[in-house]
C-alpha positions in Angstrom: 192.4 155.6 253.5 193.9 152.2 253.0 191.9 149.0 253.3 193.8 146.1 254.9 193.2 142.7 253.4 193.3 141.3 256.9 190.3 143.4 257.6 188.1 141.5 255.2 185.6 139.0 256.7 184.8 135.6 255.4 182.0 137.0 253.2 184.4 139.5 251.6 183.1 142.6 253.4 185.8 145.1 254.2 186.1 146.6 257.6 185.0 149.9 256.1 181.8 148.3 254.8 181.2 146.7 258.2 181.7 150.0 260.0 179.4 151.7 257.6 176.8 149.0 258.2 177.2 149.4 262.0 176.6 153.2 261.6 173.4 152.5 259.6 172.2 150.1 262.4 172.6 152.8 264.9 169.6 154.9 263.6 169.8 157.5 266.4 172.3 160.1 267.5 174.9 157.4 268.2 175.1 156.5 264.5 175.5 160.2 263.5 178.1 160.7 266.2 180.1 157.6 265.2 180.0 158.7 261.6 181.2 162.1 262.4 184.1 160.8 264.6 185.0 158.4 261.8 185.1 161.1 259.2 187.3 163.3 261.4 189.7 160.5 262.1 190.0 159.6 258.4 190.4 163.2 257.4 193.4 163.5 259.8 195.6 161.3 257.6 194.9 159.6 254.2 197.0 156.5 255.2 194.8 155.5 258.1 193.6 151.9 257.9 190.2 150.8 259.1 189.8 147.4 260.8 186.9 145.5 262.4 188.0 143.7 265.6 186.8 142.2 268.8 183.5 141.0 267.5 182.2 144.3 266.2 184.5 147.3 267.0 185.8 149.7 264.5 189.5 150.3 264.8 191.7 152.9 263.2 195.4 152.3 262.7 198.5 153.8 261.2 201.9 152.3 262.1 200.0 150.8 265.1 196.6 151.2 266.6 195.2 154.7 267.0 191.7 154.2 268.4 188.7 152.0 268.9 185.2 153.2 268.6 182.2 151.7 270.4 178.5 152.7 270.7 177.0 152.2 274.1 173.4 152.8 275.2 174.2 156.3 276.5 177.4 157.3 274.8 179.9 156.7 271.9 183.3 155.9 273.2 186.5 156.6 271.3 189.4 154.9 273.1 193.0 155.8 272.2 195.2 152.9 272.9 198.2 155.0 273.9 196.2 158.1 275.0 198.1 158.5 278.3 201.2 159.3 276.2 199.6 161.8 274.0 199.4 165.6 274.4 195.8 166.7 274.9 195.9 170.5 275.1 192.2 170.8 274.2 191.2 168.3 276.9 189.2 166.0 274.7 189.9 163.0 276.9 187.3 162.6 279.6 187.6 159.0 280.7 190.5 156.8 281.8 192.4 159.9 283.0 194.1 158.0 285.8 195.1 155.0 283.6 198.7 154.4 282.6 198.1 153.6 278.9 194.7 154.3 277.4 192.5 157.4 277.4 189.0 157.8 276.0 186.6 160.4 274.8 183.0 159.7 275.9 180.5 161.5 273.7 177.0 161.8 275.0 173.9 162.9 273.1 174.2 166.6 272.2 178.0 166.8 272.8 180.1 168.6 270.2 183.6 167.5 269.5 186.2 170.0 268.1 187.1 168.4 264.8 190.5 170.2 264.6 191.4 169.1 268.1 190.5 165.5 267.4 192.5 165.5 264.2 195.5 166.9 266.2 195.0 164.0 268.7 194.9 161.4 265.9 198.1 162.9 264.3 199.8 162.8 267.7 198.8 159.1 268.0 200.3 158.4 264.6 203.5 160.3 265.6 203.6 158.3 268.8 203.2 155.0 266.9 206.0 155.9 264.5 208.4 157.0 267.4 207.9 153.7 269.2 208.6 151.6 266.1 212.1 150.0 266.2 214.3 151.1 263.3 214.9 148.4 260.7 218.1 146.5 261.1 220.9 147.5 258.8 221.4 145.3 255.7 225.2 145.5 256.0 227.1 142.5 254.7 229.0 140.5 257.3 232.7 140.1 256.8 
């Protein structure tokens, strides 16, 4: 996992440290669930960058945003920013299914998430991000 310098706060805490602190604050099933989702995401690709955005949301990126994680009162939500464009053969997405861009996985207490299926979804998001990047302009000398 890479740590982005832009993900450091004014006190010098990294996004990873802030995410870990948030998980510790959630001293119930939501903290355990967010920690498990985070581990699975990070295990999918060693180059994933963790960020802390929008006043307290963990964000995972690689060549663009992959997903945002949030703990709510009754669920942990993992929102994929381009989920509507991703293959989901294991049907992990269960929210935002009619949207044109994002899709989410809402995890309630007691739900089990297939780690291999989530890793495949994360890898598909990375592939999508790479495919939508514009190729670098050629450095040909002008005559």
